[in-house]
Biopython code that builds the backbone (N, CA, C, O; Angstrom):
import numpy as np
from Bio.PDB.StructureBuilder import StructureBuilder

atoms = [
    (1, "MET", "N", (14.537, 16.091, -28.845)),
    (1, "MET", "CA", (15.029, 17.176, -28.512)),
    (1, "MET", "C", (16.564, 16.866, -28.316)),
    (1, "MET", "O", (16.811, 15.805, -27.744)),
    (2, "ASP", "N", (17.686, 17.691, -28.736)),
    (2, "ASP", "CA", (18.824, 17.192, -28.637)),
    (2, "ASP", "C", (19.518, 18.811, -28.195)),
    (2, "ASP", "O", (19.298, 19.841, -28.833)),
    (3, "PHE", "N", (20.304, 18.719, -27.078)),
    (3, "PHE", "CA", (21.130, 19.915, -26.613)),
    (3, "PHE", "C", (22.531, 19.459, -26.597)),
    (3, "PHE", "O", (23.072, 18.587, -25.917)),
    (4, "ASP", "N", (22.918, 20.118, -27.352)),
    (4, "ASP", "CA", (24.583, 20.386, -27.262)),
    (4, "ASP", "C", (25.175, 20.755, -26.151)),
    (4, "ASP", "O", (24.757, 21.860, -25.806)),
    (5, "LEU", "N", (26.039, 20.281, -25.368)),
    (5, "LEU", "CA", (26.595, 20.756, -23.879)),
    (5, "LEU", "C", (28.118, 21.233, -24.437)),
    (5, "LEU", "O", (28.688, 21.933, -23.601)),
    (6, "GLY", "N", (28.752, 21.047, -25.441)),
    (6, "GLY", "CA", (30.111, 21.226, -25.725)),
    (6, "GLY", "C", (31.045, 19.820, -25.530)),
    (6, "GLY", "O", (30.591, 18.823, -24.969)),
    (7, "ASN", "N", (32.095, 19.877, -25.950)),
    (7, "ASN", "CA", (32.965, 19.168, -25.581)),
    (7, "ASN", "C", (32.524, 17.681, -25.878)),
    (7, "ASN", "O", (32.911, 16.767, -25.149)),
    (8, "GLY", "N", (31.719, 17.465, -26.946)),
    (8, "GLY", "CA", (31.031, 16.157, -27.366)),
    (8, "GLY", "C", (29.951, 15.391, -26.497)),
    (8, "GLY", "O", (29.660, 14.204, -26.641)),
    (9, "VAL", "N", (29.425, 16.229, -25.607)),
    (9, "VAL", "CA", (28.438, 15.794, -25.022)),
    (9, "VAL", "C", (27.278, 16.288, -25.414)),
    (9, "VAL", "O", (27.226, 17.484, -25.701)),
    (10, "THR", "N", (26.155, 15.498, -25.504)),
    (10, "THR", "CA", (24.927, 15.832, -26.066)),
    (10, "THR", "C", (23.645, 15.181, -25.117)),
    (10, "THR", "O", (23.547, 14.046, -24.651)),
    (11, "LEU", "N", (22.822, 16.198, -25.031)),
    (11, "LEU", "CA", (21.817, 15.584, -24.116)),
    (11, "LEU", "C", (20.617, 15.346, -25.181)),
    (11, "LEU", "O", (20.146, 16.212, -25.919)),
    (12, "HIS", "N", (20.166, 13.791, -25.093)),
    (12, "HIS", "CA", (18.946, 13.748, -25.742)),
    (12, "HIS", "C", (17.737, 13.780, -24.841)),
    (12, "HIS", "O", (17.771, 13.206, -23.753)),
    (13, "LEU", "N", (16.830, 14.334, -25.196)),
    (13, "LEU", "CA", (15.386, 14.389, -24.444)),
    (13, "LEU", "C", (14.306, 13.711, -25.316)),
    (13, "LEU", "O", (14.400, 13.693, -26.544)),
    (14, "PRO", "N", (13.387, 13.215, -24.715)),
    (14, "PRO", "CA", (12.286, 12.917, -25.573)),
    (14, "PRO", "C", (11.431, 13.967, -26.385)),
    (14, "PRO", "O", (11.649, 15.140, -26.083)),
    (15, "ALA", "N", (10.599, 13.757, -27.257)),
    (15, "ALA", "CA", (9.738, 14.804, -27.284)),
    (15, "ALA", "C", (8.829, 15.567, -26.836)),
    (15, "ALA", "O", (8.069, 14.890, -26.144)),
    (16, "LEU", "N", (8.496, 16.707, -26.880)),
    (16, "LEU", "CA", (7.987, 17.393, -25.995)),
    (16, "LEU", "C", (6.789, 17.101, -25.403)),
    (16, "LEU", "O", (6.574, 17.257, -24.201)),
    (17, "HIS", "N", (5.805, 16.579, -26.397)),
    (17, "HIS", "CA", (4.416, 15.863, -26.077)),
    (17, "HIS", "C", (4.686, 14.791, -25.097)),
    (17, "HIS", "O", (4.049, 14.748, -24.044)),
    (18, "ILE", "N", (5.729, 13.800, -25.431)),
    (18, "ILE", "CA", (5.925, 12.785, -24.333)),
    (18, "ILE", "C", (6.491, 13.341, -22.960)),
    (18, "ILE", "O", (6.242, 12.872, -21.850)),
    (19, "THR", "N", (7.108, 14.171, -23.177)),
    (19, "THR", "CA", (7.773, 14.867, -21.666)),
    (19, "THR", "C", (6.739, 15.363, -20.832)),
    (19, "THR", "O", (6.783, 15.237, -19.609)),
    (20, "ILE", "N", (5.568, 16.067, -21.592)),
    (20, "ILE", "CA", (4.655, 16.790, -20.906)),
    (20, "ILE", "C", (3.904, 15.868, -20.457)),
    (20, "ILE", "O", (3.413, 16.080, -19.348)),
    (21, "SER", "N", (3.599, 14.679, -21.089)),
    (21, "SER", "CA", (2.692, 13.395, -20.777)),
    (21, "SER", "C", (3.061, 12.775, -19.762)),
    (21, "SER", "O", (2.191, 12.415, -18.969)),
    (22, "ALA", "N", (4.344, 12.498, -19.520)),
    (22, "ALA", "CA", (4.890, 11.744, -18.506)),
    (22, "ALA", "C", (4.562, 12.981, -17.225)),
    (22, "ALA", "O", (3.792, 12.713, -16.302)),
    (23, "ILE", "N", (5.088, 13.999, -17.306)),
    (23, "ILE", "CA", (5.277, 14.991, -15.836)),
    (23, "ILE", "C", (3.597, 15.093, -15.528)),
    (23, "ILE", "O", (3.281, 15.301, -14.356)),
    (24, "ILE", "N", (2.620, 14.967, -16.446)),
    (24, "ILE", "CA", (1.132, 14.762, -16.151)),
    (24, "ILE", "C", (0.855, 13.532, -15.275)),
    (24, "ILE", "O", (0.435, 13.504, -14.118)),
    (25, "ILE", "N", (1.211, 12.447, -16.156)),
    (25, "ILE", "CA", (1.040, 11.066, -15.781)),
    (25, "ILE", "C", (1.719, 10.815, -13.984)),
    (25, "ILE", "O", (1.035, 10.151, -13.206)),
    (26, "ILE", "N", (2.759, 11.277, -13.621)),
    (26, "ILE", "CA", (3.724, 11.144, -12.285)),
    (26, "ILE", "C", (2.817, 12.070, -11.557)),
    (26, "ILE", "O", (2.469, 11.708, -10.433)),
    (27, "PHE", "N", (2.409, 13.119, -11.976)),
    (27, "PHE", "CA", (1.456, 13.958, -10.940)),
    (27, "PHE", "C", (0.370, 13.337, -10.708)),
    (27, "PHE", "O", (0.049, 13.069, -9.550)),
    (28, "LEU", "N", (-0.343, 13.017, -11.698)),
    (28, "LEU", "CA", (-1.400, 12.511, -11.145)),
    (28, "LEU", "C", (-1.583, 10.884, -10.280)),
    (28, "LEU", "O", (-2.575, 10.531, -9.643)),
    (29, "LEU", "N", (-0.325, 10.097, -10.499)),
    (29, "LEU", "CA", (-0.417, 8.993, -9.630)),
    (29, "LEU", "C", (0.012, 9.559, -8.267)),
    (29, "LEU", "O", (-0.666, 9.341, -7.262)),
    (30, "VAL", "N", (1.167, 10.302, -8.237)),
    (30, "VAL", "CA", (1.362, 11.038, -6.701)),
    (30, "VAL", "C", (0.145, 11.266, -6.223)),
    (30, "VAL", "O", (-0.177, 10.795, -5.132)),
    (31, "ARG", "N", (-0.621, 11.941, -6.887)),
    (31, "ARG", "CA", (-2.243, 12.612, -6.204)),
    (31, "ARG", "C", (-2.831, 11.380, -5.879)),
    (31, "ARG", "O", (-2.963, 11.292, -4.658)),
    (32, "TRP", "N", (-3.148, 10.607, -6.353)),
    (32, "TRP", "CA", (-3.916, 9.326, -6.297)),
    (32, "TRP", "C", (-3.247, 8.411, -5.180)),
    (32, "TRP", "O", (-3.914, 7.558, -4.595)),
    (33, "SER", "N", (-1.866, 8.631, -4.903)),
    (33, "SER", "CA", (-1.498, 7.523, -4.168)),
    (33, "SER", "C", (-1.579, 8.026, -2.955)),
    (33, "SER", "O", (-1.308, 7.325, -1.981)),
    (34, "LYS", "N", (-2.024, 9.520, -2.814)),
    (34, "LYS", "CA", (-1.997, 10.131, -1.367)),
    (34, "LYS", "C", (-3.250, 9.715, -0.664)),
    (34, "LYS", "O", (-3.389, 9.815, 0.555)),
    (35, "GLN", "N", (-4.285, 9.178, -1.593)),
    (35, "GLN", "CA", (-5.441, 9.014, -1.451)),
    (35, "GLN", "C", (-5.455, 7.635, -0.628)),
    (35, "GLN", "O", (-6.419, 7.425, 0.108)),
    (36, "LEU", "N", (-4.544, 6.797, -0.713)),
    (36, "LEU", "CA", (-4.374, 5.486, 0.114)),
    (36, "LEU", "C", (-3.978, 5.720, 1.588)),
    (36, "LEU", "O", (-3.180, 6.602, 1.904)),
    (37, "LYS", "N", (-4.485, 5.011, 2.350)),
    (37, "LYS", "CA", (-3.801, 5.081, 3.651)),
    (37, "LYS", "C", (-2.233, 4.255, 3.831)),
    (37, "LYS", "O", (-1.169, 4.662, 4.298)),
    (38, "THR", "N", (-2.574, 3.117, 3.322)),
    (38, "THR", "CA", (-1.303, 2.273, 3.358)),
    (38, "THR", "C", (-0.883, 1.630, 2.056)),
    (38, "THR", "O", (-1.822, 1.254, 1.354)),
    (39, "ARG", "N", (0.340, 1.426, 1.589)),
    (39, "ARG", "CA", (0.731, 0.909, 0.649)),
    (39, "ARG", "C", (0.863, 1.879, -0.717)),
    (39, "ARG", "O", (0.754, 1.343, -1.820)),
    (40, "ARG", "N", (1.058, 3.068, -0.627)),
    (40, "ARG", "CA", (0.794, 3.954, -1.557)),
    (40, "ARG", "C", (1.544, 4.047, -2.683)),
    (40, "ARG", "O", (1.205, 4.749, -3.636)),
    (41, "PHE", "N", (3.052, 3.059, -2.637)),
    (41, "PHE", "CA", (3.674, 2.644, -3.943)),
    (41, "PHE", "C", (2.527, 1.660, -4.843)),
    (41, "PHE", "O", (2.636, 1.509, -6.060)),
    (42, "THR", "N", (1.695, 1.184, -4.222)),
    (42, "THR", "CA", (1.095, 0.067, -5.298)),
    (42, "THR", "C", (0.531, 0.455, -6.335)),
    (42, "THR", "O", (0.245, -0.363, -7.208)),
    (43, "ILE", "N", (0.215, 1.919, -6.486)),
    (43, "ILE", "CA", (-0.729, 2.842, -7.561)),
    (43, "ILE", "C", (0.175, 2.737, -8.661)),
    (43, "ILE", "O", (-0.334, 2.639, -9.778)),
    (44, "PHE", "N", (1.438, 2.738, -8.557)),
    (44, "PHE", "CA", (2.434, 2.853, -9.319)),
    (44, "PHE", "C", (2.546, 1.447, -10.102)),
    (44, "PHE", "O", (2.548, 1.327, -11.327)),
    (45, "PHE", "N", (2.630, 0.496, -9.238)),
    (45, "PHE", "CA", (2.536, -1.088, -9.992)),
    (45, "PHE", "C", (0.988, -1.491, -10.457)),
    (45, "PHE", "O", (0.817, -2.630, -10.891)),
    (46, "TYR", "N", (0.125, -0.794, -10.394)),
    (46, "TYR", "CA", (-1.324, -0.977, -11.080)),
    (46, "TYR", "C", (-0.889, -0.248, -12.199)),
    (46, "TYR", "O", (-0.895, -1.015, -13.161)),
    (47, "PHE", "N", (-0.481, 0.975, -12.552)),
    (47, "PHE", "CA", (-0.315, 1.707, -13.558)),
    (47, "PHE", "C", (0.458, 0.924, -14.462)),
    (47, "PHE", "O", (0.025, 0.703, -15.593)),
    (48, "LEU", "N", (1.835, 0.370, -13.984)),
    (48, "LEU", "CA", (2.528, 0.057, -15.097)),
    (48, "LEU", "C", (2.290, -1.438, -15.371)),
    (48, "LEU", "O", (2.928, -1.958, -16.286)),
    (49, "ILE", "N", (1.490, -2.111, -14.709)),
    (49, "ILE", "CA", (0.913, -3.216, -15.034)),
    (49, "ILE", "C", (0.027, -3.277, -16.047)),
    (49, "ILE", "O", (0.117, -4.018, -17.026)),
    (50, "SER", "N", (-1.043, -2.306, -15.759)),
    (50, "SER", "CA", (-2.036, -2.004, -16.928)),
    (50, "SER", "C", (-1.419, -1.543, -17.913)),
    (50, "SER", "O", (-2.037, -1.971, -18.887)),
    (51, "ALA", "N", (-0.500, -0.875, -18.293)),
    (51, "ALA", "CA", (0.193, -0.258, -19.571)),
    (51, "ALA", "C", (0.720, -1.368, -20.479)),
    (51, "ALA", "O", (1.024, -1.093, -21.640)),
    (52, "TYR", "N", (0.868, -2.876, -19.900)),
    (52, "TYR", "CA", (1.756, -3.929, -20.322)),
    (52, "TYR", "C", (0.986, -4.370, -21.739)),
    (52, "TYR", "O", (-0.100, -4.892, -21.483)),
    (53, "ILE", "N", (1.248, -4.297, -23.039)),
    (53, "ILE", "CA", (0.664, -4.968, -24.229)),
    (53, "ILE", "C", (1.558, -5.885, -24.567)),
    (53, "ILE", "O", (2.759, -5.735, -24.345)),
    (54, "ILE", "N", (0.933, -7.169, -25.270)),
    (54, "ILE", "CA", (1.710, -8.152, -25.976)),
    (54, "ILE", "C", (1.141, -8.711, -27.022)),
    (54, "ILE", "O", (-0.084, -8.598, -27.059)),
    (55, "PRO", "N", (1.740, -9.381, -28.040)),
    (55, "PRO", "CA", (1.311, -9.597, -29.185)),
    (55, "PRO", "C", (0.417, -11.060, -29.100)),
    (55, "PRO", "O", (0.913, -12.108, -28.686)),
    (56, "LEU", "N", (-0.824, -10.939, -29.514)),
    (56, "LEU", "CA", (-1.049, -12.130, -29.119)),
    (56, "LEU", "C", (-1.343, -13.267, -30.441)),
    (56, "LEU", "O", (-1.788, -14.397, -30.238)),
    (57, "TYR", "N", (-1.067, -12.830, -31.546)),
    (57, "TYR", "CA", (-1.296, -13.216, -32.767)),
    (57, "TYR", "C", (-0.233, -12.797, -33.808)),
    (57, "TYR", "O", (-0.406, -11.723, -34.383)),
    (58, "THR", "N", (0.916, -13.589, -34.121)),
    (58, "THR", "CA", (1.585, -12.980, -35.074)),
    (58, "THR", "C", (1.502, -13.950, -36.280)),
    (58, "THR", "O", (1.415, -15.170, -36.137)),
    (59, "ARG", "N", (1.544, -13.138, -37.827)),
    (59, "ARG", "CA", (1.401, -14.018, -39.123)),
    (59, "ARG", "C", (2.356, -13.356, -39.921)),
    (59, "ARG", "O", (2.333, -12.126, -39.908)),
    (60, "SER", "N", (3.366, -14.062, -40.759)),
    (60, "SER", "CA", (4.228, -13.756, -41.566)),
    (60, "SER", "C", (3.431, -13.487, -43.032)),
    (60, "SER", "O", (2.728, -14.373, -43.518)),
    (61, "THR", "N", (3.572, -12.452, -43.550)),
    (61, "THR", "CA", (2.880, -12.047, -44.667)),
    (61, "THR", "C", (3.778, -11.970, -46.016)),
    (61, "THR", "O", (4.975, -12.244, -45.927)),
    (62, "GLU", "N", (3.299, -11.656, -47.081)),
    (62, "GLU", "CA", (4.280, -11.072, -48.269)),
    (62, "GLU", "C", (4.759, -10.072, -48.140)),
    (62, "GLU", "O", (5.905, -9.946, -48.570)),
    (63, "ASN", "N", (4.045, -8.837, -47.444)),
    (63, "ASN", "CA", (4.267, -7.535, -47.258)),
    (63, "ASN", "C", (5.281, -7.453, -45.553)),
    (63, "ASN", "O", (5.889, -6.432, -45.233)),
    (64, "GLY", "N", (5.260, -8.474, -44.853)),
    (64, "GLY", "CA", (5.919, -8.277, -43.726)),
    (64, "GLY", "C", (5.600, -9.390, -42.757)),
    (64, "GLY", "O", (5.290, -10.545, -43.049)),
    (65, "VAL", "N", (5.742, -8.794, -41.416)),
    (65, "VAL", "CA", (5.204, -9.659, -40.373)),
    (65, "VAL", "C", (3.863, -8.751, -39.813)),
    (65, "VAL", "O", (3.947, -7.528, -39.695)),
    (66, "PHE", "N", (2.533, -9.561, -39.463)),
    (66, "PHE", "CA", (1.418, -8.772, -38.846)),
    (66, "PHE", "C", (1.598, -9.135, -37.503)),
    (66, "PHE", "O", (2.073, -10.265, -37.391)),
    (67, "GLU", "N", (1.362, -8.514, -36.376)),
    (67, "GLU", "CA", (1.140, -8.773, -35.177)),
    (67, "GLU", "C", (-0.188, -8.171, -34.851)),
    (67, "GLU", "O", (-0.525, -7.093, -35.342)),
    (68, "LEU", "N", (-1.078, -8.964, -33.892)),
    (68, "LEU", "CA", (-1.859, -8.337, -33.257)),
    (68, "LEU", "C", (-1.732, -8.391, -31.736)),
    (68, "LEU", "O", (-1.602, -9.357, -30.984)),
    (69, "TRP", "N", (-1.819, -6.891, -31.460)),
    (69, "TRP", "CA", (-1.528, -6.710, -29.796)),
    (69, "TRP", "C", (-2.631, -6.448, -29.070)),
    (69, "TRP", "O", (-3.689, -6.019, -29.530)),
    (70, "PHE", "N", (-2.355, -6.753, -27.706)),
    (70, "PHE", "CA", (-3.651, -6.579, -26.830)),
    (70, "PHE", "C", (-3.346, -6.207, -25.539)),
    (70, "PHE", "O", (-2.878, -7.113, -24.850)),
    (71, "PRO", "N", (-3.492, -5.017, -24.963)),
    (71, "PRO", "CA", (-3.216, -4.845, -23.404)),
    (71, "PRO", "C", (-3.726, -5.660, -22.324)),
    (71, "PRO", "O", (-4.696, -5.375, -21.622)),
    (72, "ILE", "N", (-2.954, -6.768, -22.232)),
    (72, "ILE", "CA", (-3.357, -8.001, -21.340)),
    (72, "ILE", "C", (-2.891, -7.472, -19.801)),
    (72, "ILE", "O", (-3.024, -8.052, -18.724)),
    (73, "GLY", "N", (-2.465, -6.532, -20.016)),
    (73, "GLY", "CA", (-1.924, -6.137, -18.207)),
    (73, "GLY", "C", (-3.143, -5.485, -17.741)),
    (73, "GLY", "O", (-3.531, -5.721, -16.597)),
    (74, "PHE", "N", (-3.711, -4.786, -18.412)),
    (74, "PHE", "CA", (-4.984, -4.150, -18.235)),
    (74, "PHE", "C", (-6.203, -5.012, -17.633)),
    (74, "PHE", "O", (-6.923, -4.784, -16.661)),
    (75, "LEU", "N", (-6.184, -6.144, -18.599)),
    (75, "LEU", "CA", (-7.233, -7.287, -18.355)),
    (75, "LEU", "C", (-7.205, -8.125, -17.089)),
    (75, "LEU", "O", (-8.192, -8.563, -16.497)),
    (76, "PHE", "N", (-5.909, -8.286, -16.756)),
    (76, "PHE", "CA", (-5.265, -8.814, -15.452)),
    (76, "PHE", "C", (-5.701, -8.146, -14.137)),
    (76, "PHE", "O", (-6.252, -8.697, -13.184)),
    (77, "ILE", "N", (-5.270, -6.550, -14.297)),
    (77, "ILE", "CA", (-5.593, -5.488, -13.360)),
    (77, "ILE", "C", (-6.933, -5.740, -13.003)),
    (77, "ILE", "O", (-7.274, -6.169, -11.900)),
    (78, "MET", "N", (-7.785, -5.440, -14.049)),
    (78, "MET", "CA", (-9.318, -5.383, -13.761)),
    (78, "MET", "C", (-10.013, -6.558, -13.025)),
    (78, "MET", "O", (-10.698, -6.562, -12.002)),
    (79, "ALA", "N", (-9.550, -7.745, -14.020)),
    (79, "ALA", "CA", (-9.953, -9.018, -12.855)),
    (79, "ALA", "C", (-9.662, -8.876, -11.591)),
    (79, "ALA", "O", (-10.530, -9.001, -10.726)),
    (80, "TYR", "N", (-8.338, -8.581, -11.300)),
    (80, "TYR", "CA", (-7.971, -8.793, -9.670)),
    (80, "TYR", "C", (-8.502, -7.773, -8.970)),
    (80, "TYR", "O", (-8.617, -7.879, -7.749)),
    (81, "LEU", "N", (-8.906, -6.628, -9.643)),
    (81, "LEU", "CA", (-9.563, -5.498, -8.687)),
    (81, "LEU", "C", (-10.924, -5.661, -8.656)),
    (81, "LEU", "O", (-11.508, -4.900, -7.885)),
    (82, "TYR", "N", (-11.608, -6.453, -9.288)),
    (82, "TYR", "CA", (-13.093, -6.839, -9.245)),
    (82, "TYR", "C", (-13.163, -8.271, -8.156)),
    (82, "TYR", "O", (-14.131, -8.503, -7.432)),
    (83, "SER", "N", (-12.183, -8.951, -8.218)),
    (83, "SER", "CA", (-12.299, -10.356, -7.437)),
    (83, "SER", "C", (-11.407, -10.043, -5.793)),
    (83, "SER", "O", (-11.335, -10.917, -4.929)),
    (84, "SER", "N", (-10.896, -8.867, -5.663)),
    (84, "SER", "CA", (-10.111, -8.469, -4.475)),
    (84, "SER", "C", (-11.073, -7.537, -3.579)),
    (84, "SER", "O", (-11.902, -6.722, -3.982)),
    (85, "LYS", "N", (-10.774, -7.842, -2.398)),
    (85, "LYS", "CA", (-11.699, -7.217, -0.988)),
    (85, "LYS", "C", (-10.959, -5.674, -0.865)),
    (85, "LYS", "O", (-11.548, -4.770, -0.271)),
    (86, "ARG", "N", (-9.470, -5.440, -1.550)),
    (86, "ARG", "CA", (-8.794, -4.354, -1.580)),
    (86, "ARG", "C", (-9.226, -3.090, -2.696)),
    (86, "ARG", "O", (-8.484, -2.185, -3.077)),
    (87, "TYR", "N", (-10.190, -3.251, -2.960)),
    (87, "TYR", "CA", (-10.837, -2.209, -3.923)),
    (87, "TYR", "C", (-10.593, -0.602, -3.565)),
    (87, "TYR", "O", (-11.015, -0.165, -2.495)),
    (88, "HIS", "N", (-10.170, -0.083, -4.134)),
    (88, "HIS", "CA", (-10.253, 1.657, -4.169)),
    (88, "HIS", "C", (-10.205, 2.288, -5.354)),
    (88, "HIS", "O", (-9.506, 1.833, -6.259)),
    (89, "SER", "N", (-10.826, 3.246, -5.484)),
    (89, "SER", "CA", (-11.177, 4.118, -6.683)),
    (89, "SER", "C", (-9.780, 4.483, -7.377)),
    (89, "SER", "O", (-9.541, 4.226, -8.558)),
    (90, "ALA", "N", (-8.839, 5.145, -6.457)),
    (90, "ALA", "CA", (-7.497, 5.390, -6.901)),
    (90, "ALA", "C", (-6.859, 4.396, -7.780)),
    (90, "ALA", "O", (-6.348, 4.718, -8.853)),
    (91, "LYS", "N", (-6.882, 3.285, -7.368)),
    (91, "LYS", "CA", (-6.225, 1.950, -8.086)),
    (91, "LYS", "C", (-7.513, 1.743, -9.512)),
    (91, "LYS", "O", (-6.945, 1.159, -10.434)),
    (92, "LEU", "N", (-8.157, 1.883, -9.667)),
    (92, "LEU", "CA", (-9.086, 2.205, -10.989)),
    (92, "LEU", "C", (-8.633, 3.198, -11.610)),
    (92, "LEU", "O", (-8.469, 3.077, -12.824)),
    (93, "LYS", "N", (-8.380, 4.161, -11.108)),
    (93, "LYS", "CA", (-8.437, 5.407, -11.764)),
    (93, "LYS", "C", (-6.508, 5.209, -12.388)),
    (93, "LYS", "O", (-6.189, 5.508, -13.539)),
    (94, "ALA", "N", (-5.741, 4.804, -11.602)),
    (94, "ALA", "CA", (-4.457, 4.540, -12.197)),
    (94, "ALA", "C", (-4.322, 3.102, -13.190)),
    (94, "ALA", "O", (-3.381, 2.788, -13.919)),
    (95, "SER", "N", (-5.272, 2.558, -13.003)),
    (95, "SER", "CA", (-5.358, 1.377, -14.301)),
    (95, "SER", "C", (-5.979, 2.048, -15.457)),
    (95, "SER", "O", (-5.462, 1.821, -16.551)),
    (96, "ALA", "N", (-6.998, 2.835, -15.405)),
    (96, "ALA", "CA", (-7.617, 3.370, -16.476)),
    (96, "ALA", "C", (-6.428, 4.497, -17.298)),
    (96, "ALA", "O", (-6.473, 4.923, -18.452)),
    (97, "LEU", "N", (-5.383, 4.767, -16.196)),
    (97, "LEU", "CA", (-4.474, 5.578, -16.870)),
    (97, "LEU", "C", (-3.454, 4.858, -17.483)),
    (97, "LEU", "O", (-2.851, 5.343, -18.440)),
    (98, "GLY", "N", (-3.183, 3.718, -17.027)),
    (98, "GLY", "CA", (-2.102, 2.647, -17.779)),
    (98, "GLY", "C", (-2.934, 2.416, -18.846)),
    (98, "GLY", "O", (-2.375, 2.652, -19.917)),
    (99, "PHE", "N", (-4.308, 1.961, -18.960)),
    (99, "PHE", "CA", (-4.873, 1.404, -20.049)),
    (99, "PHE", "C", (-4.635, 2.493, -21.378)),
    (99, "PHE", "O", (-4.310, 2.129, -22.508)),
    (100, "CYS", "N", (-4.888, 3.961, -20.934)),
    (100, "CYS", "CA", (-4.508, 4.880, -21.829)),
    (100, "CYS", "C", (-3.041, 5.095, -22.491)),
    (100, "CYS", "O", (-2.729, 5.497, -23.612)),
    (101, "VAL", "N", (-2.296, 4.702, -21.441)),
    (101, "VAL", "CA", (-0.715, 4.537, -22.232)),
    (101, "VAL", "C", (-0.724, 3.132, -23.106)),
    (101, "VAL", "O", (0.090, 3.067, -24.026)),
    (102, "ALA", "N", (-1.498, 2.135, -22.899)),
    (102, "ALA", "CA", (-1.309, 0.940, -23.583)),
    (102, "ALA", "C", (-1.982, 1.298, -24.986)),
    (102, "ALA", "O", (-1.329, 1.081, -26.007)),
    (103, "ILE", "N", (-3.262, 1.838, -25.071)),
    (103, "ILE", "CA", (-3.760, 2.054, -26.186)),
    (103, "ILE", "C", (-2.671, 3.077, -27.005)),
    (103, "ILE", "O", (-2.428, 2.861, -28.192)),
    (104, "TYR", "N", (-2.070, 4.148, -26.315)),
    (104, "TYR", "CA", (-1.016, 4.836, -26.915)),
    (104, "TYR", "C", (0.054, 3.847, -27.545)),
    (104, "TYR", "O", (0.520, 4.110, -28.653)),
    (105, "GLN", "N", (0.372, 2.928, -26.982)),
    (105, "GLN", "CA", (1.612, 1.842, -27.425)),
    (105, "GLN", "C", (1.140, 1.237, -28.559)),
    (105, "GLN", "O", (1.891, 1.052, -29.516)),
    (106, "LEU", "N", (-0.239, 0.838, -28.576)),
    (106, "LEU", "CA", (-0.916, 0.160, -29.665)),
    (106, "LEU", "C", (-1.358, 0.928, -30.901)),
    (106, "LEU", "O", (-1.573, 0.344, -31.964)),
    (107, "VAL", "N", (-1.487, 2.208, -30.758)),
    (107, "VAL", "CA", (-1.327, 2.634, -31.956)),
    (107, "VAL", "C", (0.239, 3.046, -32.343)),
    (107, "VAL", "O", (0.538, 2.981, -33.536)),
    (108, "PHE", "N", (1.026, 3.375, -31.598)),
    (108, "PHE", "CA", (2.371, 3.483, -31.855)),
    (108, "PHE", "C", (2.698, 2.360, -32.608)),
    (108, "PHE", "O", (3.494, 2.584, -33.520)),
    (109, "GLN", "N", (2.206, 0.912, -32.452)),
    (109, "GLN", "CA", (2.794, -0.290, -32.886)),
    (109, "GLN", "C", (2.263, -0.352, -34.548)),
    (109, "GLN", "O", (2.955, -0.646, -35.523)),
    (110, "TYR", "N", (0.924, -0.007, -34.525)),
    (110, "TYR", "CA", (0.469, -0.168, -35.678)),
    (110, "TYR", "C", (0.784, 1.124, -36.744)),
    (110, "TYR", "O", (1.071, 0.928, -37.925)),
    (111, "PHE", "N", (0.707, 2.160, -36.273)),
    (111, "PHE", "CA", (0.980, 3.340, -37.144)),
    (111, "PHE", "C", (2.189, 4.201, -36.999)),
    (111, "PHE", "O", (2.324, 5.250, -37.628)),
    (112, "GLY", "N", (2.994, 3.768, -36.222)),
    (112, "GLY", "CA", (4.262, 4.487, -35.726)),
    (112, "GLY", "C", (5.297, 3.886, -36.592)),
    (112, "GLY", "O", (6.473, 4.230, -36.477)),
]
sb = StructureBuilder()
sb.init_structure("model")
sb.init_model(0)
sb.init_chain("A")
sb.init_seg("    ")
for serial, (resi, resn, name, xyz) in enumerate(atoms, 1):
    if name == "N":
        sb.init_residue(resn, " ", resi, " ")
    sb.init_atom(name, np.array(xyz, "f"), 0.0, 1.0, " ", f" {name:<3s}", serial, name[0])
structure = sb.get_structure()
């Protein structure tokens, strides 16, 4: 969405569904961070790390470049959570939400 404010100034905002999704994600992360007694900001790190995707395999073809993407951040967070003594359900929820964002990024990589 673009809003022309005059004098050559334009405000560029993301699409409405992305804006609403971001508001819901921030609301949920703040709500879940209140469940922790200490180090409440770590919920945001769990979310951000688990939303990270990387290309595992890249191959040049006649039609272009094929890349196989994988949500490696979610895998690392899950391995850390199950081996750690600081397990909390809010951290697992934030990681699952990050995994949903990673799946959205994967769909966008392949079909967008």
